[in-house]
C-alpha angles and dihedrals in degrees: 000000000000090000092052091052091049092050092049091050091047092051091047091050091049091051092051090048092050091049092049091048093051091049092051091047091052091047092050091052093047093046092049091050091048092049090050091052091050093050094047092047092048091048090051092048092048090052093051091044092050093050092047093048092047092048091233106202103224093049093045092050091048091051092050094046093051093046092048095050094045091048092052091047099048096036087067093047112061093175094057090043091055090051093053091045087056092049090049092049094050091044098051118126093249090063093057093041092056092046090049092053092048091048091048092052091051092048092047092052089050088054095247090125099153091057090045091056091046092055093048096045093046097050102033092038089054091057091047092050091048091052092050092052091046090053094048097046096037095189116180119242119254117276107224130181095239116034108223095172138010109226122184129219132022126330109226119105109014111244093202093050095047096044094049093045093051097043096044091041088053090054091050093050094048092048090049089052095052109023138067117277094253093052091043091052093052091047092050092050092049093048092048091050091050093051091048092050093051092047092049092047089064090053093045091053093046093241095125145020121244090251089056091057096042091047090051092051092050094048091044091051092051092048095047097047093043092055092042090055091049088052089049091053090053092049093049091051091050092051091047093049092049093056117097 
């Protein structure tokens, strides 16, 4: 009888160990992939930032050419301009900041306080980081022939593009974490489309250069994935500590 109990306990312990090992292996793979994404995104952002700061001719001419052509196109189309103004207004950083605070309050009341802090730090921290980089780079806004909007502040990186990318990317990641693959795929596609529309609206209105928008997306990607990985570390530790 004693031997049977020992064997059962041994088998149970081995099962727990195998499960724990597989969980750690999955975490290691996910963490490594996340770290790689962060490093690649930061490297891309550093490259764009360096070229912008150095006033690299080919990039500067490309920025000017795109802004000039878009300005000529939309200046002659008031209806399309109104549409992109609406997209830009809805997609401004303040919109996502307010939504993040509301979501955090709901999560906090429902006692999911770690996730509430994650949402607030990710979205509001993104805006703070964007403002710091804007201040340090201090790039002038594009000068277009027909002013379709009157943005304030510096140009690089785009605040609208970064805020929308981070907030909508956060939604996509959380849905992917908790929903079925089909639903997660649709959510990711919708969020990506939303971020692209907001970024393009800033180009259509002549508020930013293409490099401003691309730089914002790269910095936003690095910020989002880095914080998501930190959140994943916290969650893994909590699960590990709760196991007998």
